[in-house]
C-alpha positions as CSV (number, residue, x, y, z in Angstrom):
1,M,0.3,36.2,4.9
2,K,3.2,33.8,5.4
3,I,2.5,30.0,4.4
4,Q,4.4,27.5,6.3
5,L,6.3,24.6,4.7
6,D,5.8,21.4,6.9
7,L,9.2,19.7,6.3
8,D,9.4,17.3,8.4
9,S,5.7,16.1,7.0
10,L,7.2,16.6,3.1
11,S,10.2,14.9,3.9
12,E,8.4,11.7,5.5
13,A,6.1,11.9,2.1
14,T,9.0,12.1,0.0
15,S,11.3,9.5,2.0
16,G,8.0,6.8,2.2
17,A,7.4,7.7,-2.0
18,I,10.8,6.6,-3.1
19,G,10.9,3.6,-0.7
20,S,7.4,2.0,-2.1
21,L,9.0,3.1,-5.5
22,V,11.9,0.5,-5.0
23,S,10.0,-2.0,-3.2
24,T,7.2,-2.0,-6.0
25,T,9.5,-2.3,-8.7
26,V,11.8,-4.7,-7.4
27,L,9.1,-7.1,-6.1
28,Y,6.7,-6.3,-8.9
29,P,6.9,-10.1,-10.5
30,L,6.0,-11.5,-7.1
31,D,2.8,-9.1,-6.9
32,T,1.5,-10.2,-10.0
33,C,1.8,-14.3,-9.1
34,K,-0.2,-13.7,-6.0
35,T,-2.8,-11.4,-7.3
36,K,-3.9,-13.9,-10.1
37,Y,-3.6,-16.6,-7.7
38,Q,-6.0,-14.6,-5.0
39,A,-8.7,-13.6,-7.9
40,E,-9.4,-17.4,-9.1
41,V,-12.5,-18.6,-7.0
42,Q,-12.6,-22.5,-7.6
43,A,-12.9,-25.3,-5.5
44,H,-9.4,-27.0,-5.0
45,S,-9.9,-29.8,-7.4
46,N,-10.7,-27.6,-10.2
47,R,-8.4,-24.4,-9.7
48,K,-6.0,-23.4,-12.8
49,Y,-3.2,-21.9,-10.0
50,R,-2.8,-24.6,-7.4
51,R,0.1,-22.7,-6.1
52,I,1.6,-19.4,-6.0
53,S,4.5,-20.8,-8.5
54,D,2.0,-22.4,-11.1
55,V,1.3,-18.7,-12.3
56,L,5.3,-18.2,-12.7
57,W,5.3,-21.5,-14.7
58,E,2.7,-20.5,-17.0
59,A,4.1,-17.8,-17.9
60,I,7.5,-19.4,-18.4
61,S,5.9,-22.3,-20.4
62,K,4.0,-19.5,-22.9
63,N,7.0,-17.3,-23.3
64,R,5.6,-14.5,-21.6
65,V,8.1,-13.8,-18.5
66,L,7.6,-10.4,-19.8
67,S,3.9,-10.0,-19.2
68,L,4.4,-10.3,-15.3
69,Y,5.1,-6.4,-15.5
70,Q,2.3,-5.8,-17.0
71,G,0.7,-3.0,-15.1
72,L,3.9,-1.9,-13.4
73,G,4.1,1.5,-15.1
74,T,0.4,2.3,-13.6
75,K,1.3,0.6,-10.3
76,N,4.5,2.4,-9.9
77,V,2.6,5.9,-10.6
78,Q,-0.2,4.6,-7.9
79,S,2.4,3.4,-5.1
80,F,4.1,7.1,-5.1
81,V,1.3,9.0,-5.3
82,S,-0.5,7.2,-2.5
83,S,2.6,6.6,-0.3
84,F,3.5,10.3,-0.4
85,I,0.3,11.6,0.1
86,Y,-0.2,9.1,3.2
87,F,3.0,9.8,4.7
88,Y,2.3,13.4,4.2
89,G,-1.0,13.0,6.2
90,Y,0.2,10.4,8.6
91,S,3.0,12.7,9.7
92,Y,0.7,15.9,9.6
93,F,-2.0,14.5,11.3
94,K,0.4,13.2,14.2
95,K,2.3,16.8,14.5
96,L,-1.7,18.3,14.6
97,Y,-2.7,15.9,17.4
98,L,0.6,16.7,19.1
99,K,0.7,20.4,18.7
100,K,-3.2,20.4,19.8
101,T,-2.8,18.4,23.0
102,G,0.8,19.2,24.3
103,N,1.8,16.0,24.8
104,K,5.9,15.1,23.6
105,T,4.5,11.4,22.2
106,I,1.7,10.0,20.8
107,G,-0.2,7.0,22.1
108,T,-1.7,4.1,20.2
109,T,-5.1,5.1,19.9
110,A,-4.3,8.3,18.6
111,N,-1.8,7.0,16.3
112,L,-4.0,4.6,15.1
113,I,-6.7,7.3,14.3
114,A,-3.8,9.5,12.7
115,A,-3.2,6.4,10.1
116,T,-6.8,5.9,9.7
117,A,-7.6,9.5,8.8
118,A,-4.0,9.3,6.1
119,G,-5.3,6.1,4.6
120,V,-9.0,7.4,4.0
121,C,-7.5,10.5,2.2
122,T,-4.9,8.4,0.4
123,I,-7.9,5.5,-0.9
124,V,-10.5,8.2,-2.2
125,I,-7.8,9.9,-4.3
126,T,-5.8,7.1,-5.5
127,Q,-9.0,4.5,-5.8
128,P,-9.1,4.6,-9.9
129,L,-5.2,3.6,-10.1
130,D,-5.4,0.8,-7.8
131,T,-8.5,-0.8,-9.9
132,G,-6.7,-0.2,-13.1
133,S,-3.3,-1.9,-11.7
134,S,-5.6,-4.8,-10.2
135,R,-7.5,-5.4,-13.7
136,M,-3.8,-4.9,-15.6
137,Q,-2.5,-7.8,-13.3
138,T,-5.1,-10.1,-13.5
139,S,-5.5,-9.9,-17.4
140,E,-4.3,-12.7,-19.6
141,F,-0.6,-13.1,-20.1
142,G,0.1,-10.7,-23.1
143,K,-3.1,-9.5,-23.6
144,S,-3.2,-6.5,-20.9
145,K,-4.1,-3.2,-22.2
146,G,-3.3,0.2,-21.1
147,F,-4.3,2.1,-18.5
148,W,-6.7,4.5,-19.7
149,E,-8.1,1.7,-22.1
150,T,-8.4,-0.7,-19.3
151,L,-11.1,1.7,-17.4
152,S,-12.6,3.1,-20.5
153,E,-14.3,-0.6,-20.8
154,G,-16.3,0.0,-17.9
155,T,-18.3,3.4,-16.7
156,W,-16.7,5.6,-14.5
157,S,-18.0,4.7,-11.3
158,E,-16.5,1.0,-12.0
159,A,-12.9,2.6,-11.4
160,F,-14.1,2.9,-7.9
161,D,-14.8,-0.6,-7.8
162,G,-13.7,-1.6,-4.2
163,L,-13.6,1.7,-2.3
164,G,-15.8,0.6,0.0
165,I,-13.2,-2.2,1.1
166,S,-10.4,-0.4,0.2
167,I,-11.4,2.2,2.9
168,L,-12.2,-0.7,5.4
169,L,-8.6,-1.7,4.5
170,T,-6.5,1.2,5.5
171,S,-6.8,-0.6,9.1
172,N,-4.2,-2.5,7.7
173,P,-1.4,0.2,7.2
174,S,-2.9,1.9,10.3
175,I,-1.9,-1.4,12.1
176,Q,1.2,-1.8,10.4
177,Y,2.8,1.9,10.6
178,T,1.3,2.1,14.2
179,A,2.9,-0.8,15.5
180,F,6.4,-0.1,13.2
181,D,6.1,3.3,15.0
182,Q,5.8,2.5,18.8
183,L,8.2,-0.4,18.1
184,K,10.8,1.9,16.6
185,H,9.7,4.3,19.2
186,R,10.9,2.2,22.0
187,L,14.4,1.0,20.5
188,L,15.0,4.9,19.8
189,K,13.9,6.1,23.2
190,D,17.0,7.1,24.6
191,K,18.2,9.1,21.7
192,I,14.9,10.8,21.0
193,S,14.8,12.1,24.6
194,S,18.4,13.6,24.5
195,K,17.6,15.7,21.4
196,A,14.0,16.5,22.8
197,G,13.4,20.5,22.2
198,T,16.0,20.6,19.6
199,K,15.9,21.2,15.7
200,S,17.6,18.5,14.2
201,S,17.0,15.7,11.8
202,P,15.0,13.1,12.7
203,E,16.4,10.0,14.1
204,S,16.7,6.9,12.5
205,L,16.8,3.0,12.3
206,S,19.5,0.8,11.2
207,A,18.8,-0.9,8.0
208,F,18.6,-4.6,9.7
209,Y,16.0,-3.0,12.4
210,A,14.0,-1.1,9.9
211,F,13.8,-4.3,8.2
212,M,12.9,-6.5,11.0
213,L,10.2,-4.3,12.5
214,G,9.1,-3.4,9.3
215,A,8.4,-7.2,8.4
216,I,7.2,-8.0,12.0
217,S,4.0,-4.9,11.9
218,K,3.2,-6.1,8.2
219,C,2.8,-9.7,9.3
220,A,0.1,-8.8,12.0
221,A,-1.5,-6.4,10.1
222,T,-1.7,-8.4,6.8
223,C,-2.9,-12.0,9.0
224,L,-5.6,-9.6,11.2
225,T,-6.8,-8.1,7.5
226,Y,-6.7,-10.9,5.0
227,P,-10.2,-12.0,4.3
228,A,-11.2,-8.2,2.9
229,I,-7.9,-8.4,0.7
230,R,-9.2,-11.1,-1.2
231,C,-12.2,-9.8,-1.0
232,K,-11.0,-6.8,-2.8
233,V,-8.6,-8.5,-5.3
234,M,-11.6,-10.6,-6.3
235,I,-13.8,-7.4,-6.4
236,Q,-11.4,-5.4,-9.2
237,A,-9.8,-8.5,-10.9
238,A,-10.4,-8.5,-14.7
239,D,-12.8,-11.1,-16.1
240,S,-11.2,-14.0,-18.2
241,D,-11.9,-15.3,-21.1
242,D,-12.8,-18.6,-20.4
243,D,-15.0,-17.0,-17.4
244,K,-18.5,-19.2,-17.9
245,R,-20.5,-16.8,-14.9
246,T,-23.4,-14.9,-16.2
247,E,-23.4,-11.3,-16.1
248,A,-25.5,-11.4,-13.1
249,E,-23.3,-13.6,-11.2
250,K,-19.9,-11.3,-12.5
251,K,-22.0,-8.1,-11.3
252,A,-22.8,-9.7,-7.7
253,Q,-19.2,-10.3,-7.1
254,K,-18.2,-7.0,-7.4
255,T,-19.9,-6.3,-4.1
256,I,-18.8,-7.1,-0.6
257,S,-21.5,-9.3,0.2
258,G,-20.9,-10.9,-3.3
259,A,-17.2,-11.8,-3.3
260,L,-17.9,-12.9,0.6
261,Y,-20.7,-15.4,-0.3
262,T,-18.8,-16.6,-3.8
263,I,-15.9,-17.7,-1.2
264,W,-17.9,-19.3,1.1
265,K,-20.1,-21.3,-1.3
266,R,-16.8,-22.3,-3.5
267,E,-14.1,-22.5,-0.9
268,G,-15.2,-22.8,2.6
269,L,-14.1,-21.3,5.5
270,L,-10.7,-21.9,5.0
271,G,-11.3,-20.1,1.5
272,F,-10.9,-16.7,3.3
273,F,-7.3,-17.5,3.9
274,N,-6.0,-19.2,0.6
275,G,-3.1,-17.4,-0.6
276,L,-2.3,-16.1,2.9
277,P,1.6,-17.2,3.0
278,A,2.1,-15.9,-0.6
279,Q,0.3,-12.4,0.7
280,I,2.4,-12.3,3.6
281,L,5.4,-13.3,1.7
282,K,4.9,-10.7,-0.8
283,T,3.7,-7.9,1.6
284,V,6.1,-8.2,4.1
285,L,9.1,-8.2,2.0
286,S,7.4,-5.0,0.4
287,S,6.9,-3.4,3.1
288,A,10.2,-3.8,4.8
289,L,11.9,-2.8,1.8
290,L,10.0,-0.1,1.6
291,L,10.6,1.1,5.2
292,M,14.5,0.0,5.3
293,V,14.8,2.3,2.0
294,K,12.5,5.3,3.8
295,E,14.3,5.1,7.4
296,K,18.1,5.2,5.4
297,I,17.1,8.0,2.8
298,T,15.1,10.0,6.1
299,K,18.1,12.2,6.8
300,S,19.1,13.0,3.3
301,T,15.5,13.7,2.6
302,W,14.8,16.2,5.6
303,L,18.3,18.0,4.9
304,L,17.3,18.3,1.2
305,M,13.9,19.7,2.3
306,L,15.4,22.0,4.6
307,M,17.9,23.6,2.0
308,I,14.8,24.0,-0.4
309,G,12.7,25.6,2.9
310,R,15.3,27.9,3.5
311,Y,15.5,29.1,-0.1
312,M,12.1,29.9,-0.6
313,S,12.2,31.8,2.2
314,V,15.0,34.0,1.4
315,N,13.4,34.4,-2.4
316,H,10.0,34.0,-1.7
317,P,8.8,35.6,1.7
318,K,5.8,34.6,1.9
319,L,6.6,31.0,2.2
320,K,8.2,29.9,5.6
321,A,9.5,26.5,6.6
322,N,8.3,25.2,9.5
């Protein structure tokens, strides 16, 4: 019995994971400032951070600039693993759909379903890493602990805090990558048509177009899902030392309904969009950079996977490159 290696899905997963690693590392200080800003829920007059830049100035004034990188290792592991699983699953589900239906292209609805299925698989596997990195980012500057120590402070079930809303937020990358793929397909329609039926390296966008389409698609996805994003940050945030809430209030905020009620009570309707510009700035830059890097290394990754596949086919007959 021969086991088939899906080279296209592997190359997509590898290039996507590398792109995610690069974007996460480059933009991590901005991510930390954005996350700490979003985690605070107070009336505007009582807020510690009036704007995202206040987080940066606090780190500078306390000589804790390096604390802007607290949790980077965990975040990088989470970004790499989740991106690899997501892009592999996304590519695999799309190929499976095309194979089963016999279609040459995938429509928007089917694309969304494939992206959502890949997102759910990713979230269930990587949620503890996401929770740990969020708690480390929102800890007081200089007081962040290691990943295992951070999670061991609570129960194992608390490592999956925010799982429900994280699954809900699979709609974010689903919208993003579906929009990106549809826009990309329109731009490369002529090139893709001329290569139909031939086994050649996948067509890729230029760095400029990949960056622009990545930014546009992520901006749209972020605006549509931001209230859920803010709730997720609140649910996963670490408790501050000067937090005067009772244990019952803290526990209530760890639920979706509790987080929604807290925002509504303390900040009103506009509170659900508090921090949206910072979120757009970070996520658009991150996703655009990720997709730019991914598009530029896709062909190289595909050739590398092809070489590995051929090597495995020759030396291990039970493995067959697809």
